[in-house]
N, C-alpha and C positions, 0 to 999 in steps of 0.2 A: 779196635783195630785201624788205624789210618791209612795204612800201606796198602794200596788196592792192586799191588802187584803179588801179593802172599797172604790171600784169602782163604779162609775153611770154606771150602764149597761141598754142600749135600747133593748129590746127584741120583733122582729118582726115575727109573725106567724100567718097564717091564720085557723090553727088546733089549737082549744081550748085546747084540752088536752095536746098537746106539749106546748104549750105557759105556761099552768099551771104547768108542771113538771120543763120545764128550769125554770121559774121565782121561784120556790121554791127550787131547786137546788144551784140557784146563790144567793138568801137570805140566804141559809144555811153557805153558803161559808163566809156571813158578806158582801155581796155586796147589793148597793142601786138598785133596779130593776124596771124598768118601761115598760111597755108593748103596743104593737098597735098590731090590727089585718088586717091593709090593708097599702097600699103604701103612701097614701096621710097623715094620721096621722101621720105615723112614720116621714115623712118630717116635719111635722110641730112640734111635740115632740122634735125631734132631733134639730131642729133651737133654740126650747124655752129653753131646758135643758142643751144642750151642754154636752151630756154624755161622757164618757171617751172610752165606746166602744159601737157597734151596732152588735148584732147578728141577721141576715137580712135573712128571708127566700125567695129562688128566687121564688117561685111559691105564689103569692098574687093575690088577686079578682081585682084589680084595675089596679095597676102598676106593672111591674115585678121588682123582687129584683134587677136586674142588671140596669134597670133605676134609681129605687130609689139610688144606690150605686153611680150611674155615677152622679145624680145631687147634692149628699152631698158632694163629692168630688170636684164638681166645684164651691163649696160654698167656697170663700176665709178665711170666718169666722169660718169654720169648719173643718179647714187643720189639725188640729191635732187631729183629731177624727179618731180611727180605727175602719175597718168595717169587720166583718166573715162573708161571705154568707154560708148559709146551705140549704142544699137539699136532697130528699130522691130520687127524681126522675131525677133529672140532675146530673148523675154521671159520666156522660163521659167526658173524658179530654177536648173535644172541649169545654163542657160548663165551665169547669173551666177555661178554656182559656179567654172566654168571659169574666167571673167575674171576673179574675184577670187586663183584659184590660181594665172594666170599673172602675177601681180603687181599687179593695178590697184587705184587708192586707191578708187574706186568705181564704178557701174554707174549709168548713167541708160537709163529705158525711156521710149520714145516711144510715143504722142505725150507732149510735156509743152509747158507755156505759156511764153514766153519770159521771163516772171516767174519762173517756176519754173526756168528753166536757168539765169536770172541767180544766183538765190539759191543753186544748187547751186555754180556755180562761184565765187562769193564765199566759200561755208563753207570749199570745198577750199583756198583761197589762203589763208583766216585760218589754218587747220590747218599748212599748208606753212610760213607765217612764223613758229609757233610752235614748230615742229621748228629751222629755221634758227637762232632764238633759242637754244634749249636747246643746240644743237650750239656756239655761240657762247661758252655759259655752260661748257661741258664743257671747252672748249679753254683757255679762262681759268683755271678749277681744276687743269687739269693744270701749269699754268704756276705757279701758285702752289702745288700739293705740290712742284714742283721746288726751287723756293726755300726750303720749308718744310724742305727733306731738307737742305739746304745750313745750313740756320739750326740744325736738329737736331743735325747733326755738330759743327759749331762748339759748340754749347753742350754736346755730350758731352764735349767737350774740357775745355770750362771745367768740367762737374760732375766730371769724374775729378781736375782740380786741386783742386779746393775740397773733393771728397771726402776725399782724403787728408790734407787738413788736419783734418776733422770726425772722421775715423776716430781720429787720433792726438791730438785735445783732450781733456782730463780732464773737462770739462763735457759733459752730454748734450745734443747738436745733434738737433732733429727737424724734420719737416714732417708735416701731418696735413691730409691732404686732406678736404673737405667734400663735393664733387660728381663726379663724379655718386652715390657713397655714401661715408659715412665710413671712413677707412681711414688707416692709416698708411704714407706712401710712402717715410720714411726715418726710422730712428733708429740715432745712432752707436754703437759698440760700448761708449762709456763707461757705458752703460745698466746693463750687466750687471755691472761693479764697485759701482756705487751702488746698485743696486736690488735686486739678485740674479735679474732677467729678463732674459734674452737678447731681441736686438731680434726674433729670428723671432718669441718669444712675443707681440710687441707687433704684426707684421704678421698674426699669426694671429687673434689678437683685439683689434678696433680698439676695445672699451669696457675694456680691461685697465686704462688710465689711471684711468679714473672709479672702479673699486673700489679703487686703490691709494692714493686721496687717504684721509685718514683721515676717520672719519664725522663727526666734528666739524666739520670744515672743508670739507665738500663744499657746503655753503651759498655758497661763495665762487665756485663755478663760476658762480652765477646774476648775479654783480657785476661779471665781466668782461665788458665791451663786446661786443657780438656783431658792430658795424659800424665800429669805429675806424679811421681812416685816417690815423693816425699810431701809430708802437709804443705798445703798452700800457706803464703804469705795472708793476714788477716785483712780483710776487706770492710771499709768503713763507708758506706751508703746510706740514702734516705728510703725508708719504706713509709707506705702511706698507711695507717690505722684505718679500721673498718668504721671510723667515724669521719674519717677525712683528713685528720690532721697529720703532720708529718714527724717521723722518729728519725733518730741518727742510729744505727745499728752497726755494731764491728762483728764481723763474722768470720769464724776460721774453719776450715773445712780439711778433709782427706780424703783420698781417692781408694775405692775398695776392689780389688781384682781377684778374677778366678784363678785356677791352677795353669789355665793356658795363659794368662796375662792379660784377660780382656777386662775392661773397665766394665765393672758390675753397679756399683753403686757410688754416692756420694754421703761421706756423713760428717756433722758438724755440730758447732756451738754458736749461738746469737745471741749477742748481750747487749742491751739498750745503753747506747753511751749519749743519750741527749743531752741530759744536765752537762756531761763534761765537755762536748761538742760547743753548747751554748755558751758555756765559759769562756772556752776558748776563743770562740767567736768575738765574745764581748772585748776580751782581752785585744785580740788583733783589730777590732773596731775601733777600739778609743785609740789605740797606738798607731794606726793609719789615720785615723780622723786628725789626730794633732798633725803628724806629718804632711797629710795633703790637702787640709782645711784651704779654703781660698784665703782665710785671713791670714795676716801675719800673727804668730804668737811669739811673746817675750818672757821668759822666767828670771827673775831678778833675785838676789838677796834683799834682805831689808835696807841696805845701802845703795840699791839700784844697782849693783853691779850684775852683769848678764851673767848667767849660767846656763843657758839654754834657749835656743831660736829655731822655729821651724823653717822649712823650705820657703812657704810665703814670704816670710820675713827677708830672705835673701833675694827674691825676685823684687821686693817693693823698694829695699834701700839699696841693695848692692853688695852689702855684706854678707860675708859667708859665716859658718857657724865658728870656725877657728879664727875669725878676724873679730867676730862678735866676743865670745866666751872670756870674760876677765876684764871687760872694759865696761866704764859706765855709759848708761845710755846717754846722759845729757853730753858726754864729750862725743859721741858716736854720732848722733843724727839731729842735734841741737840747731835750728836755724837761724836764730836771733829775732825772727819775727815777733815775736811775743814777748814783753817786758818781764821783770824780775817778778812782779806781783802774779803774774798768771802763774808761775812755776810756784811759788809761794802758797798760793792757796791749794793747788794740785797735792804738792808733799803734806799740807796740813790735812787734806782730806783722806788720804790713804793711809797714814799713819795713825790715825784716828780708827782704823780699822773700817773706814766706809769704803764704798765703790765710786770711784770717780768716773765719769763719762763726759767726754766733750771732743771740739774738733781743735785740730792744730796742723801748723805747718811745719815741716820737717825736713832735713837736707839729706839727699841721696849721696853715695859715694861719689858719683861722678861731678856734685856740686849741685845738680837741680833741685828746685823744691818741688813739695808735692803735698798736696791737703790729704789727712786721714782722719777718721772717724775712731777714736780709741775711747775702749774702758778699760781701768786696773782695778784688777780684785786684789786684796790682800788675803793671805793665806795664815791664818793663826795657828797655833800650838795649844795644846791641852790648855795652858793658862791664861790663853788669849794674847800672848804675844806675838807679835808680826815676825813671822820667819821669812816669806817669800811674798813677790808681788807678780802676779799674772796680768800682762797686758795684752790686749787683744785689738790689733788694728786691721782699719780697712780703708784701701786707699779710693778717696772720694774725689781726686782729681778731675776725672772725666765728668762725675755727676755735676760737679760745680762749674764746670765747663759749660756741660748741657743746660744747665739752670740760666746760667748769663744768657746763652745764645736763646733758649726758650724765652726769656723774658724780655728780650731785644726782639725776636720774630713776634710775641704777642702784641707788643707797644707798637712795632710797625704795623702790623695787620687790623690792629685795632684803629690806628691813625687812617689807615688806607680805606676803611670800610665808609668812611663819610666822605670819599673822592667819588666823583661819579666820569671822570674824565681823565684822560693822560697827562693833560697840562695842569691838572689840579693833583695829580699823584706825584711826579716826580719830585717837585720841591719838599714834600713829606718826605719820602724816602732819602734826599740828601739831608735833609735838617737833622732829621732824626738819628743820622749816621754822625754827625757832628756829634749830638748828647750823647747816645747809648756808646760809641766807640770812644770818646775822647779824642776826638783827632780835628785838624784845623781847617782842613779842605776837602770839598768832595765833589766829584764830579759825574756825570752821566752822559755817554756816548753811545750814537745810533750808528751801525752801519748801514752804509747806502750798497746795495748789490752791483748796482749797476756800474761804478765806477771804484767800489773796494775801499774808498774813503772812510773815515769815521768823523761823524760830526757831532758835536759836543752840543747838546740839547740844552743843557745848563749846568753853572758851576755854583757852589755855595760857599761861605766861608771865605778862607783867603784864595780861594779858587774861581770866587765869583766871575772874575774877569776873563776866565777861560771860555764863556756862554758864545756858541756860535764859531769856535775855532774848528776848525778843519786839520785832521791830519791825515795824510795822504796815504793810500795805498801800502802796505808792505813797511811802513815806518813805525821806529820806536818799539817800546816794550808791548803795545796794545797788538802789535803783529804777531808778536810770540803766542800772547793769550788766544788771538784768533786761529792760530794755526794749531795751537796743542791741546785748545781747549781747557787749560789749566791755570790757576791762579799764578800771579806772580808778585814777590815781594822783595823789597831792596830797602836797606838803612843807609846806604848811601847814593841818595836821588841824584845831586849834582855831581857826583864823579860816575856814576853807573852809565855804560858805553849806549846802554840800549833805551836809555832816558831819549825822548823825541824832542823835548824843551827843557833842558836843564835850569836854564837862568830863570824860567818863569815860576819856578818852585817855592820861592820866597822864603818863608820860616820854616818849611816843610823840608827835613833832613831825610826822611823815609816814606816811602809810597807804598802801595799794594792795589793792586786791580785782580777783577775776577770777572769771569764771561757771563753774559746775560743769556743763559739756555733756555729755549723753547723746543721740548720734546728732543731731537739731535740737531737743532738749530740754533748757531748763534747768532743773537740778533745785536750784539751789543758789547760795552765793556763799561764795569762800574769801578770808579777809582776813588781812593782815599788818602790824603795826606797827613803827616804828623810832626811834631817837634820832638816827641820822644821815640824811641825805637820801638817798631813793631814786631810782633813774634807769631809764632805758628796759631795761637791761641786767636789772635786778632785776624789772622788770614780766615780761618775757620769762620769766625762771625761774618766776617766779609762776603765770604763764599755762599753762606746761608742766606745775609739779606739779599745777595744777588739772585737767588733762586726764588726769595719771595717777590721781589722787583720786578722779574722778569715775566713770572707767571700772571702776577696783577696786571701790569701793562700789556700782556697779550690778550688777558680776558677781557681788559677794557677797548682795546683794538678791536676786537672780536665783536665785542658790544656795538661801539660803533658803525663797524663795519654791516653788522646785522641790521642794526638801526637803520642806516642808508639805505640798504637791500630791500628793507620792508616798505621804505619810502616810495623807493625808485619802483617796486611792485605794484605799490597801489597806485603811483601816478600812471604807469604804463595800463593799468586796468582801467583808470578814469578815461584814458586816450582812447582805447580798446572799444568801451561802452560807447563815447562819444561817436567813435567812426560807425560803429554798427548801429547806433538808434538815431541818427540823426544824417541827414546829408546838406547841415551847413556848413559849408567848406569855411567860413570866416571865424565862426564859432569854435571848430575843432583846431583850426592853427592857433588861434589867440590861446586855446589852452594848452597847447605843444609848446609854446614860445614862454609861457608863464611857468608850466613844470620844468622845461628845461634850465629857466632861470634859478628854480627853487633847487632842484635836485643836484644841478650839477655847481650850485653855490657860486655862479658867475652875476655878474652885474646886469648884464641885457643879452637879451636874443632877440632874433629876427630870421626871418622866412623870405626868401626872393623866389618869386616864380618865373620860369621861363616861357616867355610866349613864343609858339612854335612859328608863327606868324613872321615876325620880325626878329627873331633870334636874340632877344633881350632878357636881362633878367629885372625883375621889377619887384620892389617891396610889397609884401601880401599879408604880413603880420609882425607885429614886434612887440618886445615889452622891458621897462627899465631902462629907457633912454631919458636923458635931460632936456633934449633937443628934438624937435621935429624934423630934423634933416633926414634921417632914415626913412622917411615915408617920400620921400622923392628920389631914394637911388635908382638908378637905371644904369646897367651895365652890359657890356657886350660880352659873348662868351670870349673867353680869354683875358679879359679886361680886369685888374687888380685880381686881388686875393682870391676873392668869392668867383669872378667868370674864369678864373684858371683852375679853380676845383671844379668846376662845372664843365670845363671842357676836356679837363685831363682825368675826370670821372675818379676822382681820390681826395682822401681827408687833405687840409691844409693845417697843421699846428704852429702857430707862432707864440711861445711863451712870451715873447717882448718884443712887438713890433720896431721899438726904436733901435734895436739891435740890427735890424736889418735896412737896406737901401728901400726909398720909398718907391712903392709900386704904382700908386695910381693917388687920382686928386681927392679921395677919400682922407688921406692920411691928414690934413687939415681938420676937419671935423673930427676924426677920431681922438686927436689929441685937444681938441674942444672938450670933448666928452669925459676926458682923463682916462681914456683906456688905454692900457698897458698891454694886453693878451688879446690873442684875435684868433678864435678857432674855427674852421669852416669844413663841413662834409656835405657832399652831394646827396641830393634826396633821388632814389632811383626806383622805378617801378616797371616790371615787364621790361627789363631791358632798357629804358627810356629816361634820361634825366629830367625831372620834374622841375628842378629847381634846386636851391640849398639851403641848409640851415647853419646860421653862425653865432656864435656867441663872442660874448667880450667882459673882460674883467679889467678893474681898475688898479691891479695888482699882478706882479709877474705870477704866472701860472702853468707849472710844468706837470699836466695831469699824467696819472698811473694807467695802466692797461685797463683795468674797471672801468674807469671813466670815461676813457676813449669808446669802450664798447657800449655803454649806456648812451653817448651821444650820437652814435652811427644806429642805436636801435630808436633812438627818437626820431632820427632822419628816416629811417625806415617806415614809422608810423605815420609819418607826415607825406611821406610818397605813398601810402595805401591809402590815406584819406582824398588825397588828389586823386588817384585813379578810381577811386569808389564814386567820388564826386562826377568824375568823367564818364563813368557807366552809366550812372543815373540820369545826367542829362542828356544822354543818347536813348535811353531808355522812355524818357519823358518825351522826347521829340517824336520816338516811334508811336507812342501813346496818342500823341496829338494827332499824328498822320492818321492812325488808325481810327480816332474819334471823327476826324472829319471825313474820312470815307463812310463811315457809318452814318453820319449825319446826311449826306449826301445820298447814300443809297436811301435813307430814310424818306427823304424829301420825294425822291423819284417814285418812290412804292406810294408814298401820300397822294401824289399827282395822278398814280395808276389808279389808286383807289378811287379818286374824285372823277375820272374818266371812265371808270369800269362798276357803276353802281349797281348794274344789274346782277354782276355776280359778287355781291356783297359778302356771302357767306364764305365763297372760298378765298377772295382778297383777304377777308378779314383773319382766317387762318393763314395764311401767307405771313400778314402783317403782325401775327403772333409769333411765328415762327423766327422772323427777322428780328422781334423784340427779344426773343429768347437767346438767340444767336448774340445779339448786341450784349445782352447781361453775362452769357458765358464768356464772352471776349474780355468782357471787363473785369470778370472774376478772374480769368486767364491772366490776365496783365497783373492783377493784385498779386496772384499767387506767384506768379513768375519772379516779380519785384521782390516777393518776401522769399522765395526758396531758392530762387539762385544769387540773390545778394550776398547773404551770408555764408553758402558754400565757397562762393570765387573769392571773398575776402579769406577766408580761410586759406585756400589754394594760396592766393597771391603772397599772403603773409608769411607762409612757411617757405615759397618758392624762394622769395627774396631772401628770406634768413640763411636759407642755405646756399643762394649763390653768393651772399656776401662775408658769411661767418662759417660756411662747410669746414672751411681746414682748421678752424679751430674748435669747432664742436668736436666732442668726444663720440664714440661710436653709438651709445645710448641717445645723445640728444639729437643726432643725424636719423637713426631710426624713428624717432619720436615724430618728427616733420614728416619724413616721408609716409609713415603709416597714416598721418592726418590726410594727405592731400591724396591718397590710395582710398581712404574709408570715402570721404567728401565727394571724389570722382565716381565712385559706385553708386552713392546715393543720388547724385545727378543725371547718371545714366539709367537708372531705374525709373525715374522721375520721367527723363526723356523716353522710355519705353512705353510707360502708362499712357502718357500723352500720344505718342505714336498710335497705340493701339486705339485710344478713344478715337482719334481721328479718322483712323481707317474705318471703325465702325459706323463713325457718323456719315461718312462718304458712303457706307454699303459696300467697302470693298475690304472687310476683314476675312484673312483667308481663312477656309475650313478645309482640313484634310486630315480626316479620319483614317487611324492604320490601327491594324491589331495590336494589343498590348495586353500584359498580366495586370489586372488594376492592382492587387495586394503586392506584387514587387515594386510597382512603380510609386506608390503610397508609403513603403518602407522605403524607398532610394531618397523621396523628397522628404521624410522626416529626419532621416539620417542626416543628411545636409545641414538643416536647420538646427540640429542639435551641435553643431559644431560651429555655427553661425551666431544668427541672432537669439536663437534660443539656449544659448551655452548656460543662462543662468536660471533657466527653467527646468521643470520635471515635463518634458515633452514624451507623450508614449502614443503607441497605436495599438488599438485593439480591433482583432479581426473575431467576426462572429462566427461561431460555432459551425453554424451549418455550411459555412465554406469549405472548412475541412483543410486538406494539405494540397486539392487540385487547382488551388487559387481561383481568379474571375477572369477569364478572357473575355475581352470586349475590344470594340472597335470604336475608338475614341480618337481626338485630335489631342497628341500629347501635350504641344505646346500650350494649345488653350487650357488644359487640364490643369498642366502646371502652374499657369496663371492662378486660377481658381483656387488650388490648394495652398501654393505660396501667399497668395494675398489674405486669405482667411487666417493663416498659421500667424503670418506678421502680425496682423490686427490683434489677435487674441495674445500674442507676446507682449506686444506692445502697450497693450491697456490693462496687463495684468501686473501684479508685482513680483518682483525677482524671487524667486526660490517656489512659486505658486505652481499648481499643477494645469497642464495642457493637454487634453484628450483628442485624440483623431480617433473614431470608430467607423470601422466600413461592414455594412451588412448588403445582404442580397434578397430582394423579394422578386421571385419569378425572371423575368427577363430585364428588370431594372436594379441598379447598384446606389446603394444610399450612403452618402459620406455626411459622418457629423463630425462637427468642431465644438469643442465645451470648454470654456475657460472660466477663471475665479476672478475675473478682472472687475472694471467700475461699471460694465454694463452699459446699456443705449437706455436714456430716456424716453417714454412713452411718447412724447410730443415729437421727437426727432425720427420716430422709426420708421414714419409716412415717406419720409424725404429721405432714406437712408442710400437709396441707388440712384440719386441725383447725381450729376458730374458735380466736381467741387465743393459737396456740400459734405461738413463736418458736425457731429453731435456738439451741443453746448458744453459739454462735460470734458471734451478730448483736452481742453487746457494747452500747456506747450509742448505736448507731444508733437512730433514730426509728420506730418502728413498733409497730402494735399485734396482729399476729398474724391480721388479717381478711382480708388481701388476696387469698391464695392460695385460701382455702376461696369467696372470692366470685368468684374465676376459675372454680375447679371447677364452683361451682353453674351458671354461666352457660354454661359449655361443655356442660354434661349438658342445659340447656335446649334448646340446639341440636341436639342427639343426635351430639354428636362425643366426643373421646378427649384426655386430656391425659398426657403423660409427662414426667419429669424426670431426667435423666441429670447427675450431679454428683459431684464429689470435693473434699475440703477443700485449698483453698488452690490448685486446678485449675481454677477457673470453672464454669460452670453452661451447660446447653443446656435448653431448655424446647420441648419439641415440641408443638402443639395441631391437631390434625385436625378439621375441620368439614365436613358435607356444604355443597354447594352449593347446596342446595334441601332444607331439612329435610323429615324424613318429613311425611304427612299428618296422621298423630295430633297430632304436635306444632304444626303451622299450626294445629289447632283447639284449642290450649291456650288 
């Protein structure tokens, strides 16, 4: 019973009043009510009427409600009946638990309202109705399962039948389940024979089939409809065999849906169609090859009538398939270049069934000729009779032209290898053009950028008379070539309005020109003239020759320029060595004028020096003159070209003095010498004019910028030589003065010695000190002469070059000269500091100002500075002894003197050690003394030199050319003595040097008062 409003209810209660109230309440709600006052009657009525619900009071006269409930629930025929226990006395939780354990479906505690009672009954009836519906569904499901089992058995029989068919089929039959998880439910055994994979491998790996598809065909997976209701179109794609080879598979498939229309599986058949696809591909390849092959193909009958041509033949000849079919080959493309015997031999060969191969020239549809390489193959029938001819043609026109160009280039390049200079190369190029290009005339024209005109360096053949001709800027066809950078061709040279000199073409009716290009710069034009008409092939050959010629001439020019630059550098080096190595001014000036003549390629050179006493320019050196007139030259400032150059402090360039008005009396002997070109430049040093350098040439000479720069450089070198000589003379005068004073003083001492014989011992010591002073002064003069002369020369040279040519130099060259000046100045400054310190020490006025400092931090600072300076190429390290720790070494020392000590020791270690070697500074502390050790891996100090190591100006004999004055160790010794310390040197030649300096952390009191 599913209607909860008309249920059969058994009410059991020993209280008549409650029984009556409950009966009426339930009947009012539409239920059929049966009543009982004790347990025995309740059991009987329940078995008889099988009510839907029993309302059972716990307290009954015979049996308790718990017992009645237990018996009713124990009866299998009453299992669907629900029981609600009711009690007003047994309301505790333990009683409720007992009731529920007895099988009750609910427990109602009194008092309870009628509404509450009715609600509890209705709820219990609804639960009961749900249970009944569920049991009904279970029964129906069992019936359906039985039917399904019958169907399954029938299906299994059917599947077994079709499985035998599938397993014996040559094609792959499969079923792929999509739900609940993707998997293969069946793969026929044929899969192993086709793919190499067994069915078990497909069952184990549901994604195996995706990896088997060729990577290029995997996008086809996305094109298969996912929800098709009809069998899909066959798919042909590539699978990969287990061994790696490729298979072509044709696959048909259909989708399987469940009763709700959901896609559940895919079933299909896959067939190996590799042989069919390969056959189709072979046929397609053959057809495509014939249609798209680069070579032209013609098929004719045995009489030479065309039956088929491919597209390449149309591209080659201009004739389409429709225009060609039905026509004889000979009337279509024969050019007439070959004689009849040529064609007779061709036909004789192919009619005999043999293949003919060769080169021939044919005619295109537009009338132009082309050269082809052709092979004709006869096609024979079963009886050996010729049925067709197949001709394969390859256009070799470009190749033949390239071969001609290559032969031309090889011939010209081979000829140019034997030429060393530009003058030798130009006639080779022009003569080979006449021969190889079969032309009548050739010229090479060079572009002069200053004016833009073209100057004909050389003409050959009928154009030999053009040598030296100048074509103004913008004139003629050459201007078109220069502007466009493209070659030019005309076959009507005499009528061409662009021709500059049409009447000069002589026999040549045609002309062609090509630019000479180096990089992106046009340097000239190469022309050829011909009696025959010129074509594009001739123009390409000319352009190729122009490229070879431009490159060869440019390389020759670079070689000549490089050789000239090397010679000039060698000359400047020789002059520089002469300036640095000798103070013989006459010999240096003779070298300068000799090198000026040779390097500037002039006939003569002279130096005139300015006498500041009277302001006259007089001859000092000359080379290359035929007469002695130059030696007597004497000019006032402003007189003549040389005097004007000195006065105005600027170069004077005269390519041809005859074109100018005579400017002085020298004109006569210049003419007598045969000089035409005369160039002068002033020699300036330290801002003062020293004289002039002038060169002469017996031909017109228009120098370029490089020539002028070298001329100015020679003048600068001469000015430096003059300035050095002046410095040397002043130094000699000063030395003589010192020697005179020393001699005078010596005489005075000797006189005093004679007068004071009784104080012989004291006076002897005084005399020895004076002699030592004399020796020191002599060594000082020698050292100063050597150590100051070279730096001053470097500074002066760089300063003069910057003053005169700083605007022309690029940034790098200017920085180079500035860095030389700075470095040299620092070196001289350091030398002066050492000398000043030594002088103060000699006079007993060396300052000593000890102050508190941290010796560790000080050493680190000095080492860090040297790493960035002189020790940049050495491994300079500082090691602080472990006993010092992090507290440092506080001391009271003179920081300036201490810096002299450490800087001098480290500079010597770096200077006399090879680059990359280790120089180590070690700092120790012993009580109240600090110990500084400097260890290097240098050349060491010979044993015989060590006793004199602290003498001023003394250097060990193995010091070589390393810069130095011999003052450093003397300064170190005096600084150590002022601190009350000690210095020790441990060294052996070629085994390095270790210097140990011991200093008190706090100088003695008497030194603090110093």
